C-alpha positions as CSV (number, residue, x, y, z in Angstrom):
1,M,-2.7,-41.4,68.0
2,T,0.8,-42.8,68.9
3,D,0.0,-44.4,72.2
4,P,1.6,-47.9,72.2
5,A,-1.3,-49.5,74.0
6,F,-3.8,-48.0,71.5
7,L,-1.7,-49.1,68.5
8,A,-1.3,-52.6,69.9
9,R,-5.0,-52.9,70.7
10,H,-6.1,-52.0,67.1
11,G,-3.0,-53.0,65.1
12,D,-4.1,-56.4,64.0
13,V,-7.3,-55.4,62.2
14,Y,-5.8,-54.4,58.8
15,A,-2.4,-56.0,59.3
16,G,-0.8,-58.8,61.3
17,A,-3.6,-61.2,62.3
18,L,-6.0,-59.4,59.9
19,T,-9.0,-59.7,62.3
20,F,-11.1,-57.3,60.2
21,R,-14.8,-58.1,60.0
22,N,-18.0,-56.1,59.2
23,S,-21.0,-56.0,61.4
24,D,-24.5,-56.4,59.8
25,A,-24.8,-52.6,59.8
26,G,-21.4,-52.3,58.3
27,I,-22.3,-54.5,55.4
28,L,-25.6,-52.7,54.7
29,R,-23.7,-49.3,54.5
30,F,-21.1,-50.7,52.1
31,P,-20.7,-48.6,48.9
32,F,-21.4,-51.5,46.5
33,P,-20.0,-50.5,43.1
34,F,-22.3,-52.2,40.6
35,A,-25.5,-50.3,39.6
36,A,-26.4,-52.9,36.9
37,D,-25.8,-56.6,36.1
38,S,-22.9,-55.7,33.7
39,H,-19.8,-53.6,34.1
40,R,-17.7,-51.5,31.7
41,M,-14.9,-49.1,32.4
42,Y,-15.9,-45.5,32.3
43,V,-15.4,-42.3,34.2
44,N,-18.7,-42.6,36.2
45,I,-18.1,-39.2,38.0
46,E,-21.2,-37.8,39.7
47,P,-21.9,-34.9,42.2
48,H,-21.0,-35.7,45.7
49,D,-24.1,-34.3,47.3
50,R,-24.3,-36.5,50.5
51,T,-26.9,-38.7,49.0
52,G,-26.6,-42.2,47.7
53,A,-27.7,-45.8,47.9
54,T,-26.0,-46.5,51.3
55,E,-24.7,-44.5,54.3
56,A,-21.2,-44.5,52.9
57,F,-22.3,-41.9,50.4
58,H,-23.9,-39.6,53.0
59,A,-20.8,-37.7,54.4
60,A,-18.0,-35.7,52.9
61,F,-15.4,-37.7,54.9
62,D,-17.1,-40.9,56.1
63,I,-16.4,-42.3,59.6
64,D,-17.6,-45.9,60.3
65,E,-17.2,-48.7,62.9
66,H,-13.6,-49.3,61.8
67,Y,-12.4,-45.7,62.7
68,L,-10.1,-46.6,65.5
69,A,-8.5,-49.4,63.6
70,A,-8.0,-47.2,60.6
71,V,-6.3,-44.5,62.7
72,A,-4.0,-47.1,64.3
73,E,-3.1,-48.6,60.9
74,R,-2.2,-45.2,59.6
75,A,0.0,-44.3,62.6
76,N,1.8,-47.7,62.4
77,T,2.3,-47.3,58.6
78,I,3.8,-43.8,58.8
79,A,6.0,-44.9,61.7
80,R,7.3,-47.8,59.6
81,D,7.6,-45.7,56.4
82,P,7.6,-41.9,56.8
83,T,7.6,-41.4,53.0
84,R,3.8,-42.1,53.1
85,S,3.4,-38.5,54.2
86,Q,5.0,-35.9,51.9
87,A,4.4,-32.3,50.8
88,L,6.4,-29.9,48.6
89,P,7.2,-26.6,50.2
90,H,4.8,-24.5,48.1
91,M,1.8,-26.5,49.3
92,M,1.8,-25.1,52.9
93,E,-1.1,-22.7,52.3
94,A,-3.2,-25.4,50.7
95,Q,-2.3,-27.8,53.6
96,W,-3.8,-25.3,56.2
97,E,-6.9,-24.8,54.0
98,A,-7.4,-28.5,53.5
99,M,-7.1,-29.2,57.2
100,E,-9.7,-26.7,58.0
101,F,-12.0,-28.0,55.2
102,V,-11.8,-31.5,56.6
103,M,-12.3,-30.4,60.2
104,E,-15.4,-28.4,59.2
105,N,-17.0,-31.3,57.3
106,M,-16.2,-34.0,59.8
107,A,-17.8,-31.8,62.5
108,M,-20.8,-31.1,60.3
109,D,-21.4,-34.8,59.4
110,F,-20.5,-36.3,62.8
111,P,-21.3,-33.7,65.5
112,Q,-21.3,-36.3,68.3
113,Q,-17.7,-37.3,67.5
114,F,-16.1,-34.1,66.3
115,S,-16.3,-30.3,66.9
116,F,-14.5,-27.4,65.2
117,S,-14.7,-23.6,65.6
118,R,-12.6,-20.7,64.4
119,E,-12.3,-17.1,65.4
120,G,-9.8,-15.1,63.4
121,D,-6.6,-17.1,63.1
122,R,-7.4,-19.3,66.1
123,G,-9.2,-22.6,66.0
124,L,-10.4,-25.3,68.4
125,W,-10.6,-28.9,67.2
126,I,-12.1,-31.6,69.4
127,N,-12.0,-35.3,68.4
128,H,-14.0,-37.2,71.0
129,P,-13.1,-40.8,69.9
130,L,-9.4,-40.1,70.2
131,G,-9.6,-37.8,73.2
132,I,-8.1,-34.8,71.4
133,E,-8.7,-31.2,72.2
134,R,-6.3,-29.0,70.1
135,R,-6.2,-25.2,70.1
136,L,-4.3,-24.0,67.1
137,T,-3.3,-20.9,65.2
138,F,-3.7,-21.0,61.5
139,G,-0.4,-20.4,59.7
140,D,1.6,-21.1,62.9
141,A,3.3,-24.5,62.5
142,T,4.4,-24.6,66.2
143,T,0.7,-25.1,67.2
144,L,0.6,-28.5,65.6
145,P,2.7,-31.6,66.2
146,C,3.3,-32.1,62.4
147,D,2.3,-30.6,59.1
148,P,-1.4,-29.6,58.9
149,L,-2.3,-32.2,56.2
150,E,-0.7,-35.0,58.1
151,Y,-2.3,-33.8,61.3
152,I,-5.8,-34.2,60.0
153,A,-5.0,-37.2,57.9
154,R,-4.0,-39.1,61.0
155,Q,-7.6,-38.5,62.3
156,M,-9.6,-39.5,59.2
157,Q,-10.3,-42.6,57.2
158,G,-9.0,-42.7,53.7
159,D,-6.0,-41.3,51.9
160,I,-5.8,-37.7,51.0
161,I,-3.8,-36.0,48.2
162,L,-3.5,-32.3,47.3
163,L,-3.4,-31.6,43.6
164,D,-1.8,-28.4,42.5
165,Q,-3.2,-27.1,39.2
166,R,-0.7,-25.6,36.8
167,G,-1.9,-24.9,33.3
168,D,-4.2,-27.6,32.1
169,T,-3.0,-30.3,34.4
170,F,-2.5,-31.3,38.0
171,F,0.5,-32.3,40.1
172,A,0.4,-34.5,43.2
173,D,2.4,-32.1,45.4
174,A,1.2,-33.2,48.8
175,G,-0.5,-36.1,50.4
176,V,-0.8,-38.8,53.1
177,V,-1.2,-42.2,51.5
178,T,-1.1,-45.4,53.6
179,E,-3.7,-47.4,51.7
180,A,-2.4,-47.4,48.2
181,S,-3.4,-50.4,46.1
182,G,-0.6,-51.6,44.0
183,W,1.2,-48.3,43.6
184,S,3.6,-46.0,45.5
185,F,2.9,-42.5,46.7
186,D,6.6,-41.9,47.1
187,F,7.1,-42.6,43.4
188,I,4.4,-40.0,42.2
189,V,5.1,-37.1,44.5
190,G,5.4,-34.0,42.3
191,A,4.2,-36.0,39.2
192,D,1.6,-34.7,36.7
193,W,-1.8,-36.2,36.0
194,M,-0.9,-38.6,33.3
195,S,2.3,-39.7,35.0
196,I,0.2,-40.4,38.2
197,H,-2.2,-42.6,36.3
198,G,0.0,-44.2,33.7
199,P,1.4,-45.6,31.7
200,V,-1.6,-47.8,30.8
201,P,-1.7,-50.0,27.7
202,G,-5.3,-49.7,26.7
203,K,-6.6,-46.9,24.4
204,S,-10.0,-46.8,26.2
205,E,-8.2,-46.6,29.6
206,N,-6.1,-43.7,28.5
207,S,-9.3,-42.0,27.2
208,V,-11.0,-42.4,30.5
209,I,-7.9,-40.9,32.3
210,D,-7.8,-37.9,30.1
211,R,-11.6,-37.3,30.3
212,A,-11.3,-37.4,34.1
213,R,-8.5,-34.8,33.9
214,R,-10.7,-32.5,31.8
215,M,-13.7,-32.9,34.2
216,T,-11.4,-32.2,37.2
217,L,-10.3,-28.9,35.5
218,S,-13.9,-27.8,35.6
219,L,-14.3,-28.6,39.3
220,A,-15.7,-25.6,41.2
221,P,-15.6,-24.8,44.9
222,G,-18.8,-26.0,46.6
223,A,-19.5,-28.6,43.8
224,P,-17.5,-31.7,44.8
225,Q,-17.5,-34.8,42.6
226,R,-17.2,-38.5,43.3
227,R,-16.6,-41.8,41.7
228,V,-16.5,-45.4,42.8
229,N,-13.6,-47.6,41.8
230,W,-13.2,-51.3,42.8
231,M,-10.9,-54.3,42.7
232,L,-10.6,-57.7,44.3
233,Q,-7.8,-58.7,46.6
234,M,-6.9,-61.7,48.8
235,R,-7.5,-60.9,52.5
236,P,-8.6,-57.7,54.2
237,R,-5.2,-55.9,54.2
238,M,-5.4,-52.1,53.9
239,D,-1.8,-51.4,52.9
240,V,-1.3,-53.2,49.6
241,S,1.2,-50.6,48.3
242,M,4.3,-51.4,46.3
243,E,6.4,-50.8,49.4
244,N,4.5,-53.4,51.3
245,R,4.5,-56.0,48.6
246,P,6.9,-58.4,50.4
247,V,4.2,-58.7,53.0
248,W,0.9,-58.8,51.1
249,M,2.2,-61.1,48.3
250,H,1.9,-64.0,50.8
251,D,-1.8,-63.2,51.1
252,Y,-2.1,-65.0,47.7
253,D,-0.4,-68.2,48.9
254,D,-3.8,-69.8,49.8
255,R,-6.1,-69.8,46.7
256,S,-8.0,-72.9,47.5
257,A,-11.6,-72.8,46.2
258,A,-13.0,-73.7,49.6
259,H,-11.5,-70.6,51.2
260,L,-12.4,-68.1,48.5
261,P,-15.6,-66.8,50.0
262,D,-13.7,-65.6,53.1
263,T,-10.4,-64.7,51.5
264,V,-11.5,-62.8,48.4
265,V,-12.2,-59.3,49.5
266,M,-13.9,-56.6,47.4
267,R,-12.0,-53.3,47.9
268,V,-14.1,-50.3,47.0
269,E,-12.1,-47.1,46.5
270,F,-14.6,-44.2,47.0
271,Q,-12.8,-41.3,45.3
272,Q,-13.8,-37.7,46.0
273,L,-12.7,-34.4,44.6
274,Y,-13.1,-31.0,46.2
275,R,-11.8,-27.6,45.0
276,L,-10.4,-25.3,47.7
277,P,-11.5,-21.7,47.1
278,R,-8.4,-19.9,48.4
279,S,-5.5,-21.9,47.2
280,N,-7.3,-23.4,44.2
281,A,-5.8,-26.8,45.1
282,V,-7.9,-29.9,44.6
283,V,-8.4,-32.3,47.5
284,F,-8.4,-35.9,46.2
285,V,-9.7,-38.4,48.8
286,L,-9.4,-42.1,48.3
287,R,-11.6,-43.7,51.0
288,N,-11.3,-47.5,51.0
289,Y,-13.9,-50.0,52.1
290,L,-13.4,-53.8,52.4
291,A,-15.8,-56.7,52.5
292,T,-15.5,-60.4,51.9
293,M,-17.5,-62.3,49.3
294,R,-19.4,-64.1,52.1
295,E,-20.3,-60.8,53.8
296,L,-21.5,-59.2,50.6
297,C,-23.6,-62.2,49.6
298,R,-25.7,-61.7,52.6
299,V,-27.4,-59.1,50.4
300,R,-29.2,-61.2,47.8
301,K,-29.3,-58.5,45.1
302,W,-25.6,-58.0,45.5
303,A,-24.8,-61.7,45.3
304,V,-26.8,-62.2,42.1
305,R,-25.3,-59.1,40.6
306,M,-21.7,-60.1,41.4
307,H,-22.3,-63.5,39.8
308,R,-23.4,-61.8,36.6
309,V,-20.7,-59.1,36.5
310,F,-17.8,-61.5,37.2
311,R,-19.2,-64.2,34.9
312,D,-19.5,-61.8,31.9
313,F,-16.5,-59.6,32.8
314,D,-14.3,-58.5,29.8
315,P,-11.2,-60.7,30.2
316,T,-9.0,-57.9,28.8
317,L,-9.8,-56.0,31.9
318,D,-9.0,-58.8,34.4
319,R,-5.7,-57.0,35.4
320,Y,-7.7,-53.8,36.0
321,A,-10.0,-55.5,38.5
322,T,-7.3,-58.1,39.6
323,L,-9.9,-60.9,39.6
324,P,-8.2,-63.8,41.5
325,E,-9.3,-67.2,40.6
326,R,-12.3,-65.9,38.7
327,P,-13.8,-69.2,37.5
328,A,-13.9,-70.7,41.0
329,L,-15.4,-67.5,42.4
330,V,-18.1,-67.4,39.7
331,E,-18.9,-71.0,40.4
332,W,-19.4,-70.3,44.1
333,L,-21.5,-67.2,43.3
334,A,-23.8,-69.1,40.9
335,R,-25.6,-70.7,43.9
336,F,-27.2,-67.3,44.6
337,D,-28.4,-66.5,41.1
338,D,-31.9,-67.8,40.6
339,G,-32.5,-65.8,37.4
340,R,-34.4,-63.1,39.2
341,E,-34.6,-59.6,37.7
342,T,-32.6,-57.2,39.9
343,S,-33.6,-53.6,40.6
344,P,-31.4,-50.8,39.1
345,G,-29.0,-49.0,41.4
346,R,-26.5,-50.0,44.1
347,G,-28.8,-50.2,47.1
348,P,-29.3,-53.4,49.0
349,D,-33.1,-53.5,48.8
350,Q,-33.3,-55.1,52.2
351,S,-32.8,-53.9,55.8
352,V,-32.1,-57.3,57.3
353,L,-29.3,-59.5,56.0
354,D,-29.7,-63.1,54.8
355,A,-27.9,-65.7,56.9
356,P,-24.3,-66.3,55.9
357,A,-23.9,-68.9,53.1
358,S,-22.5,-72.2,54.1
């Protein structure tokens, strides 16, 4: 995970030259966020039962064609800024439990790539894509090269935070976050639920945040929940945290209408919540997916739907979705909207993509 040749080979996908691209299969498995032709802000939490409109919904901890690039990006980011991985001392038990939970589910969902077994306190973890075979003893920190949560986070896609429940709220007391979008994990370590999500100016937004807290309080082991969040950004950069702002702010230098289809990126944050039975901690996963407007518009239903959603979007929520150059984007998307009725749901309704728009 720290081999210089490996990091150099994959380091320009989500940073540097930003060579990120989706294959046709990658586009079709994208977790498109809009289930209807209009959008409003609401909690939209549903059971995470490994079903859904595309393959991105079919695993607990999804692995896709960008796995190696994501692993390299995480390693490079932590090396540059170690504060992206932090844990308070009382979270060690939850770290071990969370690591085991992730290993079990990755091995279950992707048995060709991962394997995990445990007998007593001893475990064996095999990661074929990275060439890792690790024998470990649960509770013995000397059998791992770093803390348990960081160890497994370096081998998964998406950020992971452990929420410690105390009373009727949660505290972000451990996590590995290298893909934050406009916020800083270092700033919220140890913070409670409302401090993590706020302050926000809108009454409706505060209501959504509090309702999500109450729903998370009722989360039970074996009954995970999920929701899909989304935003738009310029260029396919994964680390758009506050710490990295001096870098990503220049992604917005080129806002010419001619380049928008290839520079405006939909970023879908697939959020998942799991209750751990022993520690009672909540595993909060933020799995990010990226796709350009031109890529997504190869699915006709999605192209039509994006035109209608962005055209009619509540302007008071523009900052929430960070819609860059919305009028020009809506104008470009209008070419796909022939007035057809779209089917409900997020699915693409086609197995072969349209040709890329000119």
